[in-house]
BAMARBA-995603 format. One record per residue (C-alpha): residue number from 1; residue in one letter; x, y, z. Coordinates in nm, 2 decimals, decimal comma, padded with zeros to 4 digits. Example, Ala and Ser with C-alpha at 12.3 -4.5 7.8 and 13.67 -1.06 7.14 Angstrom:
<mimis>
1;A;01,23;-00,45;00,78 .
2;S;01,37;-00,11;00,71 .
</mimis>
This chain:
<mimis>
1;M;01,99;-02,96;01,30 .
2;P;02,07;-03,24;01,05 .
3;F;02,45;-03,23;01,16 .
4;R;02,35;-03,26;01,53 .
5;L;02,11;-03,55;01,45 .
6;L;02,40;-03,73;01,26 .
7;L;02,63;-03,68;01,56 .
8;L;02,37;-03,83;01,79 .
9;A;02,32;-04,13;01,57 .
10;L;02,70;-04,19;01,56 .
11;I;02,72;-04,18;01,93 .
12;C;02,44;-04,42;01,99 .
13;L;02,60;-04,66;01,74 .
14;A;02,91;-04,65;01,95 .
15;G;02,72;-04,78;02,26 .
16;C;02,40;-04,70;02,44 .
17;A;02,33;-04,71;02,81 .
18;N;02,13;-04,97;03,00 .
19;R;01,94;-04,74;03,23 .
20;G;01,74;-04,82;03,54 .
21;P;01,74;-04,75;03,92 .
22;A;02,05;-04,88;04,10 .
23;P;02,00;-05,07;04,43 .
24;A;02,07;-04,85;04,74 .
25;S;02,33;-04,94;04,99 .
26;Y;02,46;-04,77;05,31 .
27;L;02,73;-04,78;05,56 .
28;L;02,75;-05,12;05,73 .
29;P;02,75;-05,15;06,11 .
30;A;03,11;-05,21;06,23 .
31;D;03,12;-05,16;06,60 .
32;D;03,28;-05,50;06,65 .
33;A;03,56;-05,44;06,39 .
34;P;03,90;-05,44;06,55 .
35;L;03,98;-05,10;06,38 .
36;V;03,67;-04,94;06,51 .
37;Q;03,72;-05,08;06,86 .
38;R;04,08;-04,94;06,86 .
39;I;03,94;-04,59;06,76 .
40;D;03,66;-04,60;07,00 .
41;R;03,91;-04,68;07,29 .
42;L;04,12;-04,38;07,19 .
43;G;03,81;-04,16;07,17 .
44;Q;03,68;-04,26;07,51 .
45;R;03,98;-04,07;07,67 .
46;Q;03,90;-03,75;07,48 .
47;P;03,64;-03,47;07,53 .
48;P;03,30;-03,56;07,39 .
49;Q;03,22;-03,50;07,02 .
50;T;03,59;-03,46;06,92 .
51;S;03,75;-03,65;06,63 .
52;G;04,10;-03,78;06,60 .
53;L;04,31;-03,58;06,33 .
54;R;04,65;-03,62;06,18 .
55;L;04,80;-03,44;05,88 .
56;L;04,94;-03,65;05,59 .
57;P;05,16;-03,39;05,41 .
58;S;05,42;-03,62;05,27 .
59;S;05,34;-03,84;04,97 .
60;D;05,49;-04,16;05,11 .
61;E;05,29;-04,14;05,44 .
62;A;04,97;-04,05;05,23 .
63;F;05,02;-04,36;05,01 .
64;Q;05,11;-04,59;05,30 .
65;A;04,82;-04,48;05,51 .
66;R;04,58;-04,57;05,22 .
67;L;04,72;-04,92;05,18 .
68;E;04,73;-04,99;05,55 .
69;M;04,38;-04,87;05,60 .
70;I;04,27;-05,11;05,33 .
71;R;04,45;-05,39;05,50 .
72;A;04,31;-05,30;05,84 .
73;A;03,94;-05,29;05,72 .
74;S;03,73;-05,59;05,82 .
75;V;03,38;-05,48;05,73 .
76;S;03,37;-05,21;05,46 .
77;L;03,58;-04,99;05,23 .
78;D;03,44;-04,68;05,05 .
79;L;03,64;-04,49;04,79 .
80;Q;03,54;-04,18;04,62 .
81;Y;03,77;-04,02;04,36 .
82;Y;03,79;-03,77;04,08 .
83;I;04,09;-03,91;03,89 .
84;V;04,23;-04,26;03,89 .
85;E;04,53;-04,30;03,67 .
86;D;04,70;-04,63;03,59 .
87;G;05,04;-04,69;03,74 .
88;L;05,23;-04,88;04,00 .
89;T;05,06;-04,71;04,30 .
90;T;04,71;-04,77;04,16 .
91;R;04,79;-05,13;04,08 .
92;L;04,92;-05,18;04,43 .
93;L;04,60;-05,02;04,57 .
94;F;04,37;-05,22;04,35 .
95;D;04,55;-05,54;04,45 .
96;E;04,49;-05,46;04,81 .
97;L;04,12;-05,39;04,74 .
98;L;04,08;-05,72;04,57 .
99;Q;04,24;-05,90;04,87 .
100;A;04,01;-05,71;05,10 .
101;A;03,71;-05,82;04,89 .
102;D;03,83;-06,18;04,90 .
103;R;03,84;-06,18;05,28 .
104;G;03,47;-06,06;05,29 .
105;V;03,51;-05,68;05,31 .
106;R;03,24;-05,49;05,11 .
107;V;03,42;-05,25;04,87 .
108;R;03,23;-04,96;04,70 .
109;L;03,44;-04,77;04,44 .
110;L;03,27;-04,44;04,32 .
111;L;03,46;-04,27;04,05 .
112;D;03,39;-03,96;03,84 .
113;D;03,35;-04,06;03,48 .
114;T;03,61;-03,82;03,34 .
115;T;03,92;-04,05;03,38 .
116;A;03,75;-04,38;03,49 .
117;A;03,75;-04,51;03,13 .
118;D;04,11;-04,64;03,14 .
119;A;04,09;-04,99;03,00 .
120;Q;04,41;-05,08;03,17 .
121;L;04,24;-05,07;03,51 .
122;E;03,98;-05,33;03,39 .
123;L;03,70;-05,17;03,61 .
124;P;03,42;-05,38;03,46 .
125;A;03,60;-05,70;03,54 .
126;L;03,67;-05,59;03,90 .
127;D;03,30;-05,51;03,94 .
128;T;03,21;-05,88;03,88 .
129;H;03,37;-05,97;04,22 .
130;P;03,07;-06,04;04,46 .
131;N;03,21;-05,80;04,73 .
132;L;03,34;-05,52;04,50 .
133;Q;03,10;-05,27;04,33 .
134;V;03,20;-05,00;04,09 .
135;R;02,99;-04,69;04,01 .
136;L;03,06;-04,40;03,78 .
137;F;02,94;-04,05;03,87 .
138;N;02,77;-03,83;03,60 .
139;P;02,87;-04,06;03,32 .
140;L;02,81;-04,04;02,94 .
141;H;02,52;-04,28;02,87 .
142;A;02,62;-04,32;02,51 .
143;G;02,92;-04,31;02,29 .
144;R;03,16;-04,46;02,54 .
145;T;03,34;-04,69;02,30 .
146;T;03,60;-04,47;02,14 .
147;A;03,78;-04,14;02,24 .
148;A;03,61;-03,97;01,95 .
149;T;03,26;-04,06;02,04 .
150;R;03,33;-03,97;02,40 .
151;A;03,44;-03,64;02,30 .
152;L;03,14;-03,58;02,08 .
153;G;02,91;-03,70;02,36 .
154;R;03,06;-03,45;02,61 .
155;L;03,03;-03,16;02,36 .
156;L;02,66;-03,23;02,29 .
157;H;02,59;-03,24;02,67 .
158;L;02,83;-02,97;02,78 .
159;S;02,60;-02,80;03,01 .
160;Q;02,62;-03,10;03,25 .
161;Q;02,93;-03,28;03,13 .
162;H;03,15;-03,00;03,24 .
163;R;03,03;-03,05;03,60 .
164;R;03,23;-03,31;03,78 .
165;M;03,26;-03,50;04,11 .
166;H;03,59;-03,36;04,25 .
167;N;03,56;-03,53;04,59 .
168;K;03,85;-03,74;04,72 .
169;L;03,77;-03,97;05,01 .
170;L;03,87;-04,31;05,14 .
171;L;03,67;-04,46;05,44 .
172;A;03,76;-04,78;05,63 .
173;D;03,49;-04,96;05,84 .
174;G;03,30;-04,63;05,85 .
175;R;03,52;-04,48;06,13 .
176;L;03,86;-04,39;05,97 .
177;A;03,89;-04,16;05,67 .
178;I;04,15;-03,99;05,44 .
179;V;04,02;-03,67;05,29 .
180;G;04,22;-03,41;05,10 .
181;G;04,36;-03,31;04,76 .
182;R;04,51;-03,63;04,63 .
183;N;04,37;-03,83;04,35 .
184;L;04,49;-04,19;04,28 .
185;G;04,79;-04,21;04,05 .
186;D;05,17;-04,21;04,06 .
187;A;05,19;-03,83;04,03 .
188;Y;05,01;-03,79;04,36 .
189;F;05,24;-04,01;04,56 .
190;D;05,58;-03,89;04,44 .
191;A;05,62;-04,20;04,22 .
192;D;05,61;-04,05;03,87 .
193;Q;05,93;-03,98;03,68 .
194;T;05,81;-03,66;03,51 .
195;L;05,57;-03,46;03,73 .
196;N;05,47;-03,49;04,10 .
197;F;05,21;-03,29;04,29 .
198;T;05,27;-03,12;04,63 .
199;D;04,97;-03,20;04,83 .
200;I;04,82;-03,25;05,18 .
201;D;04,57;-03,50;05,31 .
202;L;04,40;-03,55;05,65 .
203;L;04,37;-03,88;05,85 .
204;A;04,04;-03,84;06,04 .
205;A;03,89;-04,09;06,29 .
206;G;03,57;-04,09;06,49 .
207;P;03,26;-03,88;06,45 .
208;V;03,39;-03,67;06,15 .
209;A;03,47;-03,99;05,96 .
210;Q;03,12;-04,12;06,02 .
211;R;02,98;-03,80;05,88 .
212;L;03,21;-03,83;05,57 .
213;G;03,06;-04,18;05,54 .
214;E;02,71;-04,02;05,53 .
215;S;02,83;-03,80;05,24 .
216;F;02,96;-04,10;05,06 .
217;D;02,61;-04,27;05,09 .
218;L;02,45;-03,96;04,95 .
219;Y;02,66;-03,97;04,64 .
220;W;02,66;-04,36;04,60 .
221;N;02,28;-04,36;04,61 .
222;H;02,22;-04,06;04,39 .
223;S;02,07;-04,09;04,04 .
224;L;02,39;-03,98;03,88 .
225;S;02,59;-04,27;04,03 .
226;V;02,55;-04,55;03,77 .
227;P;02,68;-04,91;03,82 .
228;I;02,95;-04,97;03,56 .
229;D;02,78;-05,28;03,43 .
230;R;02,49;-05,07;03,30 .
231;L;02,72;-04,85;03,08 .
232;H;02,84;-05,12;02,85 .
233;R;02,65;-05,30;02,57 .
234;F;02,85;-05,61;02,64 .
235;G;02,97;-05,71;02,99 .
236;P;03,29;-05,89;03,08 .
237;G;03,30;-06,27;03,02 .
238;P;03,28;-06,53;03,30 .
239;G;03,67;-06,55;03,32 .
240;A;03,72;-06,16;03,32 .
241;L;03,79;-06,13;03,69 .
242;Q;04,05;-06,41;03,70 .
243;Q;04,21;-06,26;03,39 .
244;A;04,22;-05,92;03,55 .
245;R;04,38;-06,07;03,87 .
246;A;04,65;-06,24;03,65 .
247;H;04,72;-05,92;03,46 .
248;L;04,75;-05,72;03,79 .
249;R;04,98;-05,97;03,95 .
250;T;05,20;-06,01;03,64 .
251;S;05,23;-05,63;03,61 .
252;L;05,33;-05,60;03,98 .
253;L;05,59;-05,87;03,94 .
254;G;05,71;-05,68;03,63 .
255;F;05,75;-05,36;03,84 .
256;G;05,93;-05,55;04,11 .
257;H;06,19;-05,69;03,88 .
258;G;06,22;-05,38;03,65 .
259;E;06,21;-05,11;03,91 .
260;P;06,32;-05,28;04,24 .
261;E;06,41;-04,96;04,43 .
262;R;06,08;-04,78;04,36 .
263;F;05,88;-05,11;04,42 .
264;E;06,06;-05,16;04,75 .
265;L;05,98;-04,80;04,87 .
266;L;05,62;-04,82;04,77 .
267;T;05,56;-05,17;04,93 .
268;R;05,71;-05,06;05,27 .
269;Y;05,37;-05,09;05,42 .
270;R;05,40;-05,47;05,39 .
271;R;05,72;-05,48;05,60 .
272;S;05,70;-05,18;05,83 .
273;P;05,34;-05,08;05,91 .
274;Q;05,28;-04,75;06,07 .
275;L;04,91;-04,71;06,12 .
276;D;04,92;-04,80;06,50 .
277;G;05,17;-04,53;06,55 .
278;W;04,97;-04,28;06,34 .
279;L;04,65;-04,35;06,54 .
280;A;04,85;-04,29;06,86 .
281;E;04,95;-03,95;06,73 .
282;L;04,60;-03,83;06,65 .
283;R;04,51;-03,48;06,78 .
284;W;04,15;-03,48;06,91 .
285;A;03,95;-03,17;06,84 .
286;P;03,61;-03,06;06,72 .
287;A;03,59;-03,12;06,34 .
288;Q;03,30;-03,07;06,10 .
289;A;03,26;-03,25;05,76 .
290;L;03,15;-03,03;05,48 .
291;W;03,04;-03,13;05,13 .
292;D;02,85;-03,01;04,83 .
293;A;02,51;-03,18;04,77 .
294;P;02,53;-03,41;04,47 .
295;D;02,23;-03,22;04,33 .
296;K;02,46;-02,93;04,27 .
297;I;02,55;-03,12;03,94 .
298;L;02,19;-03,11;03,82 .
299;A;02,13;-02,74;03,88 .
300;E;02,03;-02,53;03,59 .
301;G;02,26;-02,23;03,60 .
302;E;02,41;-02,15;03,93 .
303;P;02,33;-02,39;04,22 .
304;R;02,11;-02,28;04,50 .
305;P;02,32;-02,18;04,82 .
306;E;02,18;-02,46;05,02 .
307;L;02,36;-02,71;04,79 .
308;L;02,70;-02,55;04,83 .
309;L;02,99;-02,64;05,07 .
310;T;03,08;-02,26;05,06 .
311;T;02,75;-02,17;05,24 .
312;D;02,87;-02,36;05,54 .
313;L;03,22;-02,23;05,51 .
314;A;03,11;-01,86;05,47 .
315;P;03,06;-01,77;05,84 .
316;V;03,42;-01,89;05,92 .
317;L;03,55;-01,68;05,63 .
318;Q;03,35;-01,38;05,75 .
319;G;03,47;-01,43;06,11 .
320;V;03,85;-01,39;06,03 .
321;S;03,98;-01,11;06,23 .
322;R;04,37;-01,12;06,23 .
323;E;04,52;-01,36;05,97 .
324;L;04,40;-01,56;05,67 .
325;T;04,62;-01,80;05,48 .
326;L;04,51;-01,98;05,16 .
327;I;04,68;-02,26;04,97 .
328;S;04,51;-02,33;04,64 .
329;A;04,66;-02,51;04,34 .
330;Y;04,41;-02,32;04,12 .
331;F;04,33;-01,97;04,25 .
332;V;04,08;-01,76;04,06 .
333;P;03,93;-01,51;04,32 .
334;T;03,67;-01,35;04,09 .
335;E;03,51;-01,00;04,16 .
336;A;03,32;-01,14;04,46 .
337;G;03,63;-01,28;04,61 .
338;M;03,81;-00,95;04,57 .
339;R;03,54;-00,78;04,75 .
340;Y;03,59;-01,02;05,04 .
341;F;03,97;-00,97;05,04 .
342;A;03,92;-00,60;05,04 .
343;E;03,68;-00,61;05,33 .
344;R;03,93;-00,82;05,53 .
345;A;04,22;-00,60;05,44 .
346;R;04,03;-00,29;05,55 .
347;D;03,97;-00,48;05,89 .
348;G;04,35;-00,53;05,92 .
349;V;04,35;-00,90;05,84 .
350;R;04,70;-01,02;05,72 .
351;I;04,63;-01,21;05,40 .
352;R;04,88;-01,48;05,26 .
353;I;04,81;-01,68;04,94 .
354;L;05,01;-01,96;04,80 .
355;T;04,93;-02,09;04,45 .
356;N;05,12;-02,22;04,14 .
357;S;05,35;-02,02;03,93 .
358;L;05,30;-02,01;03,55 .
359;E;05,60;-02,24;03,51 .
360;A;05,48;-02,49;03,77 .
361;T;05,11;-02,52;03,71 .
362;D;04,97;-02,83;03,53 .
363;V;04,68;-02,62;03,39 .
364;P;04,82;-02,30;03,24 .
365;A;04,48;-02,19;03,13 .
366;V;04,38;-02,15;03,49 .
367;H;04,67;-01,91;03,54 .
368;G;04,51;-01,69;03,28 .
369;G;04,21;-01,64;03,50 .
370;Y;04,42;-01,58;03,81 .
371;A;04,69;-01,34;03,66 .
372;P;04,48;-01,02;03,63 .
373;Y;04,41;-01,02;04,01 .
374;R;04,76;-01,01;04,12 .
375;V;04,81;-00,64;04,11 .
376;P;04,48;-00,57;04,28 .
377;L;04,56;-00,83;04,55 .
378;L;04,91;-00,68;04,61 .
379;E;04,77;-00,33;04,62 .
380;L;04,54;-00,45;04,91 .
381;G;04,84;-00,55;05,10 .
382;A;04,81;-00,93;05,04 .
383;V;05,13;-01,13;05,04 .
384;L;05,13;-01,36;04,73 .
385;Y;05,36;-01,66;04,67 .
386;E;05,38;-01,88;04,36 .
387;L;05,54;-02,22;04,38 .
388;R;05,84;-02,26;04,16 .
389;R;05,92;-02,55;03,93 .
390;Q;06,15;-02,77;04,14 .
391;P;06,36;-03,00;03,92 .
392;E;06,62;-03,22;04,10 .
393;Q;06,56;-03,08;04,44 .
394;E;06,47;-03,24;04,77 .
395;Q;06,27;-03,05;05,02 .
396;S;06,10;-03,17;05,34 .
397;W;05,77;-03,00;05,22 .
398;N;05,70;-03,30;04,99 .
399;I;05,90;-03,19;04,70 .
400;S;06,15;-03,45;04,61 .
401;G;06,31;-03,67;04,34 .
402;S;06,43;-03,58;04,00 .
403;S;06,08;-03,51;03,86 .
404;E;05,92;-03,16;03,85 .
405;S;05,66;-03,05;04,11 .
406;S;05,33;-02,87;04,08 .
407;L;05,12;-02,74;04,37 .
408;H;04,80;-02,95;04,42 .
409;S;04,72;-02,87;04,79 .
410;K;04,40;-02,71;04,91 .
411;A;04,38;-02,57;05,26 .
412;A;04,29;-02,25;05,45 .
413;M;04,39;-02,14;05,79 .
414;F;04,18;-01,89;05,98 .
415;D;04,34;-01,68;06,27 .
416;R;04,57;-01,98;06,33 .
417;R;04,28;-02,13;06,52 .
418;Q;04,07;-02,31;06,26 .
419;V;04,19;-02,50;05,94 .
420;F;04,00;-02,64;05,64 .
421;I;04,15;-02,93;05,43 .
422;G;03,98;-03,09;05,15 .
423;S;03,93;-03,11;04,77 .
424;F;03,82;-02,75;04,74 .
425;N;04,01;-02,50;04,52 .
426;F;03,94;-02,13;04,56 .
427;D;03,81;-02,09;04,21 .
428;P;03,48;-02,07;04,02 .
429;R;03,49;-02,43;03,92 .
430;S;03,50;-02,56;04,28 .
431;V;03,25;-02,30;04,40 .
432;L;02,99;-02,35;04,13 .
433;W;03,05;-02,65;03,90 .
434;N;03,23;-02,93;04,06 .
435;T;03,13;-03,11;04,39 .
436;E;03,38;-03,10;04,68 .
437;V;03,44;-03,23;05,02 .
438;G;03,65;-03,13;05,32 .
439;V;03,69;-03,10;05,70 .
440;L;03,68;-02,79;05,90 .
441;I;03,89;-02,83;06,23 .
442;D;03,88;-02,61;06,54 .
443;S;04,24;-02,67;06,67 .
444;P;04,50;-02,41;06,72 .
445;E;04,77;-02,69;06,72 .
446;L;04,67;-02,83;06,38 .
447;A;04,61;-02,48;06,23 .
448;T;04,97;-02,39;06,35 .
449;E;05,11;-02,71;06,20 .
450;V;04,95;-02,64;05,86 .
451;Q;05,08;-02,28;05,89 .
452;E;05,43;-02,39;05,94 .
453;L;05,42;-02,63;05,65 .
454;T;05,28;-02,34;05,44 .
455;L;05,55;-02,10;05,55 .
456;E;05,81;-02,35;05,46 .
457;G;05,65;-02,38;05,11 .
458;M;05,65;-02,00;05,08 .
459;S;06,04;-01,98;05,14 .
460;P;06,22;-01,82;04,85 .
461;A;06,40;-02,14;04,75 .
462;I;06,06;-02,31;04,69 .
463;S;05,83;-02,02;04,59 .
464;Y;05,85;-01,69;04,42 .
465;E;05,72;-01,39;04,62 .
466;V;05,54;-01,17;04,38 .
467;R;05,58;-00,80;04,45 .
468;L;05,49;-00,47;04,30 .
469;A;05,76;-00,24;04,15 .
470;D;05,71;00,10;04,00 .
471;D;05,74;00,15;03,63 .
472;Q;05,72;00,52;03,56 .
473;G;05,43;00,56;03,80 .
474;E;05,26;00,24;03,69 .
475;P;05,27;-00,08;03,90 .
476;R;05,44;-00,38;03,75 .
477;L;05,51;-00,73;03,88 .
478;V;05,85;-00,87;03,99 .
479;W;05,93;-01,22;04,12 .
480;L;06,18;-01,27;04,41 .
481;A;06,36;-01,60;04,43 .
482;E;06,66;-01,76;04,60 .
483;D;06,91;-01,98;04,43 .
484;H;07,21;-02,12;04,61 .
485;G;07,16;-01,87;04,90 .
486;R;07,16;-01,57;04,67 .
487;L;06,84;-01,36;04,63 .
488;R;06,75;-01,25;04,28 .
489;V;06,47;-01,04;04,12 .
490;L;06,30;-01,15;03,81 .
491;E;06,13;-00,89;03,59 .
492;E;05,99;-01,12;03,34 .
493;E;05,74;-01,39;03,46 .
494;P;05,90;-01,74;03,45 .
495;G;05,73;-01,98;03,21 .
496;G;05,76;-02,09;02,85 .
497;W;05,58;-01,94;02,55 .
498;W;05,32;-02,22;02,52 .
499;R;05,22;-02,16;02,89 .
500;R;05,20;-01,79;02,82 .
501;F;04,99;-01,85;02,52 .
502;N;04,74;-02,07;02,71 .
503;A;04,71;-01,81;02,99 .
504;W;04,67;-01,52;02,74 .
505;L;04,41;-01,71;02,54 .
506;V;04,19;-01,75;02,86 .
507;R;04,22;-01,39;02,96 .
508;T;04,13;-01,28;02,60 .
509;I;03,82;-01,49;02,55 .
510;G;03,69;-01,45;02,91 .
511;L;03,66;-01,80;03,04 .
512;E;03,70;-01,72;03,40 .
513;R;03,37;-01,87;03,52 .
514;M;03,45;-02,19;03,36 .
515;L;03,79;-02,23;03,54 .
</mimis>
């Protein structure tokens, strides 16, 4: 007990919170906004209660769409993200947010507290803009000054601090949204020199975007969403915003001079806007916004079913009769999931799963939770693919450049008729501990489009197919791959010793429920 009290004292000395209820705010009326009028005109020619939908599977389109939406907004911008990493793409996006705020657009930026502490982003200074508000979700209320005290604070409140807001959402004028798997940072838009994530987003217009806006309001006005100025003992000075602007512009000029080709590519939205064309390409179909209730974070033990996104998704999962395809960067099916797969297999459902290989995953520990399920899944008849590490390859399925790739997508296809796209991984963390958001679409055309992208990602040049082989009467795993047109069989799992050790450690100490 004395040691615990000492830690608490040290954390409080490092900075204590200024608590108090935050003022509520909600979606602003935007019927007269040019962007909304354009979407409404498109929707008038479509069946009632349908939404406009377009996939954003390529990183360049996903980035450009975000920047163009920010430029097109005239009333409000709402952003909700789990990770925001400093880099060229983030600085370009923040520069556009500031310009939007300058022209009178209300900007609300809601970030999970896990990675929102990056001083380079100068979030407290941006929050002083009269039209730009920043809130952090589930923040530490003390010990924020140093990395050491933050770590201690999280350990002392681990029961709640391991629960995070994993949602990814951008909403313009309350009527056009991007939802999916991408966070904010160079690695999510193919602009990193070391690691890039294969991902998929959805551009959504009309009624489903309005529903996503309702989900944003629930989170923004929740008790766990704390204005950033209440989390610092000393706020930014009167010149902090101008100084942050100067740093931002200077850094962007530096990128432009130092990396002209990358800068030119990422600023293409300024010279060649595509948003009008993307809106014209929208497919209109019934779509349902699904999200976890923010109270999920406050639950003691496992959350109640009515708080969970999976409760709304369960009837669709149970209704699959022919084909189920899952894409999940982090895939840990658990015993309950295996019972579900066994039931579907008995009913004759064809099951395909795409996840990361050990060599490609950015979180090897999760692989340790997934690996024991491979043999049982294959014995059920499931077809299992693991994305390979892809150095110095260029593929149309959003794997490009000289950096290595890791799967970050989250999607599910049901009987090639319905598709779910969002932030949800098929693992215990997404089900029980983190909050998630996504869109369920009833459209054979979009489901087929996602299926075709997935099958391309499952090709042997991009992914290993994991199969069972016989080893003196015992099943063992082999990995099929194709290199330069030649098929080869690997009898040892690809991946270095450190990755193997991380995966082994998780299996050994039984951390599956925390993954």
